[in-house]
Residue, then its C-alpha position, 0 to 999 in steps of 0.5 A: m545545344f546538347p542535352p544535359v549529361q546524366q550522371n550514372r548515380p544509383i538511386s537508393g531508397a534503403f537505409s545504410l548499415v550504419e543507420v540501421i545499427l544506430a537505430i537498433g542501439l537507440v531502441t535497445f537503450a530506451l528499452l533498457v531504461i524503461f525496464s530498469l524503472m519497472p521494479a521501482g514502479l511495481a514496488s511503489l504500486q504495492e506500497s500504495s495498495r498496502r496503505i490504501v487497505e490499511t486506511e480502509i481497515f482503520q476506517t472500519v475499526g474506527a466506525e465499529l468503535e464509534s458505534t459501540p456503546f461507551g459502557s461496553l467498549t472494554n468488552y468489545v475490545t477484549t472479544r473482537f480483537p485481534m482481527y485479521f484481514d487479507n490483502e483486499g481488506l476483507e476480514t479473514t482467519a489468522s492462517n490467511a491473514i496479511f494484516f493483523v489488527r490489535c486494539r488497546l484502550a488507555d489504562h490511565v483514563p478515569a472511569t468517570t470521564e466521557l472520553q476513552r482513547a483506543t489505540v489501533t495497531i496494524g501489522y503487515q504480514r506479522d502480528p504487531d505484538d511480536s516484539g522480535a520482528s522489526v517495527s517498520r511494518v506497523n502502523r498505529r492510529t489513536f481514536l478518541v471515543v466520546n460517550r454520546g449517552s449510550 
């Protein structure tokens, strides 16, 4: 018997040019998809951060309204507001403000009642009383303040 004849095929462990180009094309496409989603993700992150800060401001103002003696609510609202907050929810001056907070007490509530309605309005990067600007960046909440026997 004769030994088997070996064919002279080159053994190659490298990638062909077509395989390399295809891999580069797939990676490029995947990176383009990822980078195109990034602005939407960042906008969503900023919006959720803004809402979190607004919620913290509403909680702060609501707690102050609740702890204020019922008889001095009007005085509190006229002396304390407008309030100004930075982008982290810390109180600041009007020149550095990102959030502008106003509060109004209901006018039509009789003085003999044990309830008072306070409407707190937060404007993002603008004063909520500014009627010339769009109202899309304004958030309002109403608090019912109960007379707990000052």
